[in-house]
N, C-alpha and C positions, 0 to 999 in steps of 0.2 A: 101512173107516172105522168108527170107533166113535162113536155118538151121545153127545154131552155135554149136560148140562143147558143149556137155552136154545137148542139147535140147532133149526133148521127145515129143511125140504127146500130152501127158498130159500137159506139161508145155506150149506148144504152144497154146493149146486150152484155158488154164487158162489165159494166157497173152491176148489172143484175146477177151475173155469174160470180162476181167477186174477184179479189186481187190475184188469186192463183189460177185464173182461167188462162188457158193457152190460146194462141192465135187460131189454132184449128177449132177449138171449142167455140170461140167467138164467131168464126166464119160459118160454122154450122148453125149458130143460134140466131144471128141477125135476120136471116130470111124467115125464120119462124115468127119473129116480132112483126115483120112486114105482113106476113100472111094473116096474122091475128088482128092486124089493125089496118088492113088495106082500105077498108071503108072510110077511115079517117085520113090516112096518108095519101091515098090515090095511087095512080099507076107508076109514079116515080119514087122509088125508095130513097133516093138522095135528096128529096125535097120535104124536109120536116119544117114545120112552122112553130115558132114559140107559142106556147099556150095549148097546143094540141094535147089531148089526153089519150094516152096509150095504155092498153091492158096487156099484161104479160101473157105470153102464149101458154096454153094449158098442156098438161102432160109433160112427159120427160123429153 
């Protein structure tokens, strides 16, 4: 998944989970995206740059 301008880990997780995802599910999922891509994102999960390539977290 390529980061686009205006994306956040919250919106990426929500998009990945689908339109029926609850806020609680998204809140649990976005840290998994950060953990899976911390080498790309860095230490600040709020700082995504357009063009970064993120991999979905593995497992449930």
